[in-house]
LUMMITI-711238 format. One record per atom (N, C-alpha, C): x, y, z; atom name. Coordinates in steps of 0.001 Angstrom, whole numbers. Example, Ala and Ser with C-alpha at 12.3 -4.5 7.8 and 13.67 -1.06 7.14 Angstrom:
<atom><x>13190</x><y>-5690</y><z>7800</z><site>N</site></atom>
<atom><x>12300</x><y>-4500</y><z>7800</z><site>CA</site></atom>
<atom><x>13200</x><y>-3300</y><z>7800</z><site>C</site></atom>
<atom><x>12850</x><y>-2250</y><z>7080</z><site>N</site></atom>
<atom><x>13670</x><y>-1060</y><z>7140</z><site>CA</site></atom>
<atom><x>12900</x><y>30</y><z>7870</z><site>C</site></atom>
This chain:
<atom><x>-10832</x><y>-9189</y><z>12002</z><site>N</site></atom>
<atom><x>-9662</x><y>-9319</y><z>11146</z><site>CA</site></atom>
<atom><x>-8415</x><y>-9142</y><z>11988</z><site>C</site></atom>
<atom><x>-7503</x><y>-10053</y><z>11910</z><site>N</site></atom>
<atom><x>-6277</x><y>-9989</y><z>12681</z><site>CA</site></atom>
<atom><x>-5188</x><y>-9361</y><z>11832</z><site>C</site></atom>
<atom><x>-4472</x><y>-8462</y><z>12434</z><site>N</site></atom>
<atom><x>-3404</x><y>-7770</y><z>11733</z><site>CA</site></atom>
<atom><x>-2117</x><y>-7926</y><z>12513</z><site>C</site></atom>
<atom><x>-994</x><y>-7881</y><z>11843</z><site>N</site></atom>
<atom><x>297</x><y>-7961</y><z>12503</z><site>CA</site></atom>
<atom><x>735</x><y>-6618</y><z>13057</z><site>C</site></atom>
<atom><x>-39</x><y>-5588</y><z>12832</z><site>N</site></atom>
<atom><x>315</x><y>-4264</y><z>13323</z><site>CA</site></atom>
<atom><x>-495</x><y>-3952</y><z>14558</z><site>C</site></atom>
<atom><x>-180</x><y>-2810</y><z>15189</z><site>N</site></atom>
<atom><x>-913</x><y>-2368</y><z>16360</z><site>CA</site></atom>
<atom><x>-2108</x><y>-1503</y><z>15974</z><site>C</site></atom>
<atom><x>-2469</x><y>-1476</y><z>14731</z><site>N</site></atom>
<atom><x>-3556</x><y>-642</y><z>14260</z><site>CA</site></atom>
<atom><x>-4901</x><y>-1312</y><z>14483</z><site>C</site></atom>
<atom><x>-5909</x><y>-500</y><z>14757</z><site>N</site></atom>
<atom><x>-7251</x><y>-1051</y><z>14900</z><site>CA</site></atom>
<atom><x>-7776</x><y>-1464</y><z>13528</z><site>C</site></atom>
<atom><x>-8810</x><y>-2292</y><z>13538</z><site>N</site></atom>
<atom><x>-9400</x><y>-2740</y><z>12272</z><site>CA</site></atom>
<atom><x>-9905</x><y>-1548</y><z>11463</z><site>C</site></atom>
<atom><x>-10487</x><y>-557</y><z>12119</z><site>N</site></atom>
<atom><x>-10979</x><y>642</y><z>11429</z><site>CA</site></atom>
<atom><x>-9856</x><y>1412</y><z>10777</z><site>C</site></atom>
<atom><x>-8760</x><y>1558</y><z>11503</z><site>N</site></atom>
<atom><x>-7603</x><y>2253</y><z>10947</z><site>CA</site></atom>
<atom><x>-7035</x><y>1472</y><z>9773</z><site>C</site></atom>
<atom><x>-6978</x><y>155</y><z>9906</z><site>N</site></atom>
<atom><x>-6476</x><y>-684</y><z>8813</z><site>CA</site></atom>
<atom><x>-7384</x><y>-557</y><z>7594</z><site>C</site></atom>
<atom><x>-8695</x><y>-514</y><z>7811</z><site>N</site></atom>
<atom><x>-9637</x><y>-328</y><z>6697</z><site>CA</site></atom>
<atom><x>-9412</x><y>1014</y><z>6016</z><site>C</site></atom>
<atom><x>-9157</x><y>2064</y><z>6808</z><site>N</site></atom>
<atom><x>-8869</x><y>3386</y><z>6241</z><site>CA</site></atom>
<atom><x>-7587</x><y>3349</y><z>5415</z><site>C</site></atom>
<atom><x>-6567</x><y>2681</y><z>5952</z><site>N</site></atom>
<atom><x>-5313</x><y>2524</y><z>5205</z><site>CA</site></atom>
<atom><x>-5557</x><y>1804</y><z>3885</z><site>C</site></atom>
<atom><x>-6296</x><y>715</y><z>3952</z><site>N</site></atom>
<atom><x>-6572</x><y>-76</y><z>2744</z><site>CA</site></atom>
<atom><x>-7299</x><y>761</y><z>1702</z><site>C</site></atom>
<atom><x>-8262</x><y>1537</y><z>2139</z><site>N</site></atom>
<atom><x>-9033</x><y>2375</y><z>1214</z><site>CA</site></atom>
<atom><x>-8127</x><y>3431</y><z>565</z><site>C</site></atom>
<atom><x>-7337</x><y>4123</y><z>1379</z><site>N</site></atom>
<atom><x>-6465</x><y>5171</y><z>852</z><site>CA</site></atom>
<atom><x>-5396</x><y>4593</y><z>-71</z><site>C</site></atom>
<atom><x>-4789</x><y>3491</y><z>335</z><site>N</site></atom>
<atom><x>-3747</x><y>2874</y><z>-484</z><site>CA</site></atom>
<atom><x>-4328</x><y>2368</y><z>-1802</z><site>C</site></atom>
<atom><x>-5515</x><y>1795</y><z>-1760</z><site>N</site></atom>
<atom><x>-6174</x><y>1349</y><z>-2994</z><site>CA</site></atom>
<atom><x>-6435</x><y>2538</y><z>-3910</z><site>C</site></atom>
<atom><x>-6844</x><y>3666</y><z>-3336</z><site>N</site></atom>
<atom><x>-7089</x><y>4867</y><z>-4144</z><site>CA</site></atom>
<atom><x>-5794</x><y>5382</y><z>-4775</z><site>C</site></atom>
<atom><x>-4694</x><y>5329</y><z>-4038</z><site>N</site></atom>
<atom><x>-3397</x><y>5748</y><z>-4584</z><site>CA</site></atom>
<atom><x>-2999</x><y>4836</y><z>-5741</z><site>C</site></atom>
<atom><x>-3115</x><y>3526</y><z>-5531</z><site>N</site></atom>
<atom><x>-2771</x><y>2565</y><z>-6579</z><site>CA</site></atom>
<atom><x>-3639</x><y>2806</y><z>-7811</z><site>C</site></atom>
<atom><x>-4922</x><y>3003</y><z>-7600</z><site>N</site></atom>
<atom><x>-5852</x><y>3226</y><z>-8712</z><site>CA</site></atom>
<atom><x>-5480</x><y>4494</y><z>-9482</z><site>C</site></atom>
<atom><x>-5148</x><y>5560</y><z>-8768</z><site>N</site></atom>
<atom><x>-4802</x><y>6822</y><z>-9425</z><site>CA</site></atom>
<atom><x>-3527</x><y>6690</y><z>-10250</z><site>C</site></atom>
<atom><x>-2501</x><y>6068</y><z>-9683</z><site>N</site></atom>
<atom><x>-1228</x><y>5926</y><z>-10403</z><site>CA</site></atom>
<atom><x>-1376</x><y>5008</y><z>-11617</z><site>C</site></atom>
<atom><x>-2166</x><y>3951</y><z>-11453</z><site>N</site></atom>
<atom><x>-2333</x><y>2997</y><z>-12559</z><site>CA</site></atom>
<atom><x>-3480</x><y>3369</y><z>-13492</z><site>C</site></atom>
<atom><x>-4171</x><y>4462</y><z>-13179</z><site>N</site></atom>
<atom><x>-5302</x><y>4931</y><z>-13980</z><site>CA</site></atom>
<atom><x>-6354</x><y>3830</y><z>-14151</z><site>C</site></atom>
<atom><x>-6716</x><y>3208</y><z>-13024</z><site>N</site></atom>
<atom><x>-7712</x><y>2137</y><z>-12982</z><site>CA</site></atom>
<atom><x>-8779</x><y>2511</y><z>-11962</z><site>C</site></atom>
<atom><x>-10010</x><y>2076</y><z>-12137</z><site>N</site></atom>
<atom><x>-11021</x><y>2290</y><z>-11097</z><site>CA</site></atom>
<atom><x>-10644</x><y>1515</y><z>-9827</z><site>C</site></atom>
<atom><x>-10767</x><y>2162</y><z>-8675</z><site>N</site></atom>
<atom><x>-10390</x><y>1525</y><z>-7408</z><site>CA</site></atom>
<atom><x>-11183</x><y>252</y><z>-7153</z><site>C</site></atom>
<atom><x>-12442</x><y>223</y><z>-7586</z><site>N</site></atom>
<atom><x>-13263</x><y>-968</y><z>-7313</z><site>CA</site></atom>
<atom><x>-12849</x><y>-2176</y><z>-8154</z><site>C</site></atom>
<atom><x>-11953</x><y>-1985</y><z>-9114</z><site>N</site></atom>
<atom><x>-11431</x><y>-3108</y><z>-9902</z><site>CA</site></atom>
<atom><x>-10208</x><y>-3755</y><z>-9249</z><site>C</site></atom>
<atom><x>-9665</x><y>-3111</y><z>-8218</z><site>N</site></atom>
<atom><x>-8441</x><y>-3594</y><z>-7596</z><site>CA</site></atom>
<atom><x>-8765</x><y>-4436</y><z>-6375</z><site>C</site></atom>
<atom><x>-8435</x><y>-5716</y><z>-6456</z><site>N</site></atom>
<atom><x>-8657</x><y>-6622</y><z>-5330</z><site>CA</site></atom>
<atom><x>-7476</x><y>-6526</y><z>-4370</z><site>C</site></atom>
<atom><x>-7725</x><y>-6621</y><z>-3068</z><site>N</site></atom>
<atom><x>-6640</x><y>-6515</y><z>-2086</z><site>CA</site></atom>
<atom><x>-5563</x><y>-7585</y><z>-2243</z><site>C</site></atom>
<atom><x>-5919</x><y>-8743</y><z>-2818</z><site>N</site></atom>
<atom><x>-4949</x><y>-9832</y><z>-2950</z><site>CA</site></atom>
<atom><x>-4371</x><y>-9963</y><z>-4359</z><site>C</site></atom>
<atom><x>-4693</x><y>-9017</y><z>-5222</z><site>N</site></atom>
<atom><x>-4175</x><y>-9067</y><z>-6592</z><site>CA</site></atom>
<atom><x>-2703</x><y>-8642</y><z>-6612</z><site>C</site></atom>
<atom><x>-1911</x><y>-9308</y><z>-7442</z><site>N</site></atom>
<atom><x>-512</x><y>-8951</y><z>-7607</z><site>CA</site></atom>
<atom><x>-442</x><y>-7599</y><z>-8317</z><site>C</site></atom>
<atom><x>157</x><y>-6614</y><z>-7668</z><site>N</site></atom>
<atom><x>230</x><y>-5261</y><z>-8234</z><site>CA</site></atom>
<atom><x>923</x><y>-5242</y><z>-9588</z><site>C</site></atom>
<atom><x>1935</x><y>-6057</y><z>-9754</z><site>N</site></atom>
<atom><x>2679</x><y>-6055</y><z>-11010</z><site>CA</site></atom>
<atom><x>1880</x><y>-6687</y><z>-12157</z><site>C</site></atom>
<atom><x>790</x><y>-7372</y><z>-11799</z><site>N</site></atom>
<atom><x>-41</x><y>-8006</y><z>-12804</z><site>CA</site></atom>
<atom><x>-1230</x><y>-7166</y><z>-13235</z><site>C</site></atom>
<atom><x>-1423</x><y>-6018</y><z>-12589</z><site>N</site></atom>
<atom><x>-2530</x><y>-5133</y><z>-12944</z><site>CA</site></atom>
<atom><x>-2209</x><y>-4446</y><z>-14263</z><site>C</site></atom>
<atom><x>-3193</x><y>-4400</y><z>-15137</z><site>N</site></atom>
<atom><x>-2994</x><y>-3752</y><z>-16437</z><site>CA</site></atom>
<atom><x>-2500</x><y>-2323</y><z>-16236</z><site>C</site></atom>
<atom><x>-1444</x><y>-1972</y><z>-16940</z><site>N</site></atom>
<atom><x>-874</x><y>-632</y><z>-16855</z><site>CA</site></atom>
<atom><x>248</x><y>-515</y><z>-15842</z><site>C</site></atom>
<atom><x>462</x><y>-1556</y><z>-15045</z><site>N</site></atom>
<atom><x>1517</x><y>-1506</y><z>-14020</z><site>CA</site></atom>
<atom><x>2871</x><y>-1838</y><z>-14641</z><site>C</site></atom>
<atom><x>3881</x><y>-1148</y><z>-14186</z><site>N</site></atom>
<atom><x>5259</x><y>-1475</y><z>-14516</z><site>CA</site></atom>
<atom><x>6107</x><y>-1048</y><z>-13326</z><site>C</site></atom>
<atom><x>7389</x><y>-1317</y><z>-13369</z><site>N</site></atom>
<atom><x>8232</x><y>-1047</y><z>-12202</z><site>CA</site></atom>
<atom><x>8270</x><y>438</y><z>-11854</z><site>C</site></atom>
<atom><x>8246</x><y>1306</y><z>-12836</z><site>N</site></atom>
<atom><x>8254</x><y>2754</y><z>-12573</z><site>CA</site></atom>
<atom><x>6977</x><y>3166</y><z>-11847</z><site>C</site></atom>
<atom><x>5846</x><y>2647</y><z>-12270</z><site>N</site></atom>
<atom><x>4585</x><y>3001</y><z>-11612</z><site>CA</site></atom>
<atom><x>4515</x><y>2441</y><z>-10194</z><site>C</site></atom>
<atom><x>5085</x><y>1266</y><z>-9972</z><site>N</site></atom>
<atom><x>5118</x><y>721</y><z>-8610</z><site>CA</site></atom>
<atom><x>5960</x><y>1638</y><z>-7721</z><site>C</site></atom>
<atom><x>7076</x><y>2138</y><z>-8229</z><site>N</site></atom>
<atom><x>7905</x><y>3087</y><z>-7472</z><site>CA</site></atom>
<atom><x>7103</x><y>4358</y><z>-7189</z><site>C</site></atom>
<atom><x>6338</x><y>4841</y><z>-8155</z><site>N</site></atom>
<atom><x>5498</x><y>6026</y><z>-7949</z><site>CA</site></atom>
<atom><x>4444</x><y>5776</y><z>-6877</z><site>C</site></atom>
<atom><x>3860</x><y>4584</y><z>-6888</z><site>N</site></atom>
<atom><x>2867</x><y>4225</y><z>-5872</z><site>CA</site></atom>
<atom><x>3503</x><y>4310</y><z>-4484</z><site>C</site></atom>
<atom><x>4662</x><y>3703</y><z>-4330</z><site>N</site></atom>
<atom><x>5340</x><y>3701</y><z>-3030</z><site>CA</site></atom>
<atom><x>5692</x><y>5124</y><z>-2612</z><site>C</site></atom>
<atom><x>6197</x><y>5935</y><z>-3535</z><site>N</site></atom>
<atom><x>6558</x><y>7317</y><z>-3212</z><site>CA</site></atom>
<atom><x>5335</x><y>8110</y><z>-2752</z><site>C</site></atom>
<atom><x>4227</x><y>7942</y><z>-3441</z><site>N</site></atom>
<atom><x>2996</x><y>8656</y><z>-3073</z><site>CA</site></atom>
<atom><x>2496</x><y>8200</y><z>-1699</z><site>C</site></atom>
<atom><x>2587</x><y>6906</y><z>-1421</z><site>N</site></atom>
<atom><x>2164</x><y>6393</y><z>-113</z><site>CA</site></atom>
<atom><x>3075</x><y>6939</y><z>985</z><site>C</site></atom>
<atom><x>4378</x><y>6966</y><z>742</z><site>N</site></atom>
<atom><x>5311</x><y>7515</y><z>1730</z><site>CA</site></atom>
<atom><x>4990</x><y>8984</y><z>2004</z><site>C</site></atom>
<atom><x>4690</x><y>9720</y><z>955</z><site>N</site></atom>
<atom><x>4354</x><y>11130</y><z>1104</z><site>CA</site></atom>
<atom><x>3031</x><y>11294</y><z>1850</z><site>C</site></atom>
<atom><x>2047</x><y>10494</y><z>1516</z><site>N</site></atom>
<atom><x>731</x><y>10581</y><z>2132</z><site>CA</site></atom>
<atom><x>798</x><y>10354</y><z>3637</z><site>C</site></atom>
<atom><x>1595</x><y>9380</y><z>4056</z><site>N</site></atom>
<atom><x>1645</x><y>9005</y><z>5472</z><site>CA</site></atom>
<atom><x>2888</x><y>9509</y><z>6203</z><site>C</site></atom>
<atom><x>3729</x><y>10302</y><z>5520</z><site>N</site></atom>
<atom><x>4945</x><y>10845</y><z>6122</z><site>CA</site></atom>
<atom><x>5772</x><y>9735</y><z>6767</z><site>C</site></atom>
<atom><x>6055</x><y>8718</y><z>5957</z><site>N</site></atom>
<atom><x>6851</x><y>7576</y><z>6401</z><site>CA</site></atom>
<atom><x>7931</x><y>7311</y><z>5366</z><site>C</site></atom>
<atom><x>8901</x><y>6497</y><z>5750</z><site>N</site></atom>
<atom><x>9913</x><y>6039</y><z>4798</z><site>CA</site></atom>
<atom><x>9970</x><y>4520</y><z>4874</z><site>C</site></atom>
<atom><x>9735</x><y>3896</y><z>3751</z><site>N</site></atom>
<atom><x>9765</x><y>2436</y><z>3674</z><site>CA</site></atom>
<atom><x>11139</x><y>2003</y><z>3206</z><site>C</site></atom>
<atom><x>11644</x><y>948</y><z>3802</z><site>N</site></atom>
<atom><x>12957</x><y>424</y><z>3444</z><site>CA</site></atom>
<atom><x>12879</x><y>-321</y><z>2112</z><site>C</site></atom>
<atom><x>13942</x><y>-206</y><z>1309</z><site>N</site></atom>
<atom><x>13965</x><y>-870</y><z>2</z><site>CA</site></atom>
<atom><x>13710</x><y>-2364</y><z>116</z><site>C</site></atom>
<atom><x>14346</x><y>-3019</y><z>1085</z><site>N</site></atom>
<atom><x>14165</x><y>-4465</y><z>1201</z><site>CA</site></atom>
<atom><x>12732</x><y>-4835</y><z>1572</z><site>C</site></atom>
<atom><x>12043</x><y>-3946</y><z>2289</z><site>N</site></atom>
<atom><x>10629</x><y>-4182</y><z>2594</z><site>CA</site></atom>
<atom><x>9778</x><y>-4044</y><z>1332</z><site>C</site></atom>
<atom><x>10063</x><y>-3020</y><z>552</z><site>N</site></atom>
<atom><x>9282</x><y>-2732</y><z>-647</z><site>CA</site></atom>
<atom><x>9400</x><y>-3860</y><z>-1670</z><site>C</site></atom>
<atom><x>10596</x><y>-4374</y><z>-1858</z><site>N</site></atom>
<atom><x>10798</x><y>-5404</y><z>-2871</z><site>CA</site></atom>
<atom><x>10125</x><y>-6717</y><z>-2512</z><site>C</site></atom>
<atom><x>9737</x><y>-6877</y><z>-1250</z><site>N</site></atom>
<atom><x>9094</x><y>-8105</y><z>-824</z><site>CA</site></atom>
<atom><x>7580</x><y>-8089</y><z>-908</z><site>C</site></atom>
<atom><x>7002</x><y>-6960</y><z>-1336</z><site>N</site></atom>
<atom><x>5545</x><y>-6862</y><z>-1379</z><site>CA</site></atom>
<atom><x>5018</x><y>-7077</y><z>-2790</z><site>C</site></atom>
<atom><x>3826</x><y>-7665</y><z>-2870</z><site>N</site></atom>
<atom><x>3213</x><y>-7921</y><z>-4167</z><site>CA</site></atom>
<atom><x>1774</x><y>-7449</y><z>-4260</z><site>C</site></atom>
<atom><x>1069</x><y>-7395</y><z>-3136</z><site>N</site></atom>
<atom><x>-360</x><y>-7101</y><z>-3167</z><site>CA</site></atom>
<atom><x>-685</x><y>-5841</y><z>-2371</z><site>C</site></atom>
<atom><x>-1888</x><y>-5324</y><z>-2579</z><site>N</site></atom>
<atom><x>-2342</x><y>-4174</y><z>-1801</z><site>CA</site></atom>
<atom><x>-2386</x><y>-4534</y><z>-322</z><site>C</site></atom>
<atom><x>-2864</x><y>-5735</y><z>13</z><site>N</site></atom>
<atom><x>-2882</x><y>-6170</y><z>1413</z><site>CA</site></atom>
<atom><x>-1489</x><y>-6114</y><z>2034</z><site>C</site></atom>
<atom><x>-480</x><y>-6554</y><z>1290</z><site>N</site></atom>
<atom><x>888</x><y>-6521</y><z>1805</z><site>CA</site></atom>
<atom><x>1379</x><y>-5088</y><z>1976</z><site>C</site></atom>
<atom><x>987</x><y>-4191</y><z>1077</z><site>N</site></atom>
<atom><x>1338</x><y>-2778</y><z>1214</z><site>CA</site></atom>
<atom><x>686</x><y>-2211</y><z>2476</z><site>C</site></atom>
<atom><x>-581</x><y>-2541</y><z>2708</z><site>N</site></atom>
<atom><x>-1295</x><y>-2063</y><z>3890</z><site>CA</site></atom>
<atom><x>-567</x><y>-2515</y><z>5159</z><site>C</site></atom>
<atom><x>-182</x><y>-3777</y><z>5220</z><site>N</site></atom>
<atom><x>549</x><y>-4297</y><z>6385</z><site>CA</site></atom>
<atom><x>1860</x><y>-3544</y><z>6581</z><site>C</site></atom>
<atom><x>2598</x><y>-3355</y><z>5496</z><site>N</site></atom>
<atom><x>3887</x><y>-2675</y><z>5553</z><site>CA</site></atom>
<atom><x>3723</x><y>-1232</y><z>6026</z><site>C</site></atom>
<atom><x>2752</x><y>-530</y><z>5479</z><site>N</site></atom>
<atom><x>2503</x><y>860</y><z>5862</z><site>CA</site></atom>
<atom><x>2057</x><y>934</y><z>7321</z><site>C</site></atom>
<atom><x>1194</x><y>30</y><z>7733</z><site>N</site></atom>
<atom><x>763</x><y>-1</y><z>9128</z><site>CA</site></atom>
<atom><x>1929</x><y>-163</y><z>10087</z><site>C</site></atom>
<atom><x>2835</x><y>-1067</y><z>9759</z><site>N</site></atom>
<atom><x>4036</x><y>-1273</y><z>10590</z><site>CA</site></atom>
<atom><x>4898</x><y>-18</y><z>10618</z><site>C</site></atom>
<atom><x>5069</x><y>605</y><z>9452</z><site>N</site></atom>
<atom><x>5904</x><y>1811</y><z>9371</z><site>CA</site></atom>
<atom><x>5295</x><y>2961</y><z>10167</z><site>C</site></atom>
<atom><x>3979</x><y>3123</y><z>10091</z><site>N</site></atom>
<atom><x>3309</x><y>4175</y><z>10858</z><site>CA</site></atom>
<atom><x>3502</x><y>3925</y><z>12350</z><site>C</site></atom>
<atom><x>3306</x><y>2697</y><z>12755</z><site>N</site></atom>
<atom><x>3481</x><y>2353</y><z>14167</z><site>CA</site></atom>
<atom><x>4913</x><y>2621</y><z>14615</z><site>C</site></atom>
<atom><x>5868</x><y>2247</y><z>13766</z><site>N</site></atom>
<atom><x>7292</x><y>2407</y><z>14081</z><site>CA</site></atom>
<atom><x>7707</x><y>3887</y><z>14102</z><site>C</site></atom>
<atom><x>7279</x><y>4647</y><z>13120</z><site>N</site></atom>
<atom><x>7768</x><y>6018</y><z>12962</z><site>CA</site></atom>
<atom><x>6975</x><y>7064</y><z>13740</z><site>C</site></atom>
<atom><x>5746</x><y>6747</y><z>14096</z><site>N</site></atom>
<atom><x>4907</x><y>7741</y><z>14765</z><site>CA</site></atom>
<atom><x>4533</x><y>7308</y><z>16181</z><site>C</site></atom>
<atom><x>5305</x><y>6396</y><z>16719</z><site>N</site></atom>
<atom><x>5016</x><y>5906</y><z>18082</z><site>CA</site></atom>
<atom><x>5518</x><y>6885</y><z>19116</z><site>C</site></atom>
């Protein structure tokens, strides 16, 4: 799997798993129901407030700060994983 970040595939898989679990917890959905390419705003129970909560929890989990313009451009769990991977690389390098 090719990634735009400097993270290894294993690390990216760990990120994807953790981020999916965060999304599932905030949206009160089973994690195995969330596809990596599904539009987050289209998941049952999702609204703009919950998406903000998801981002806040992810920032707290990884001790990163995501830029507003980056956040507004994401739609899927895969895109969140890419964004978080870049932020981790940038902030913890």
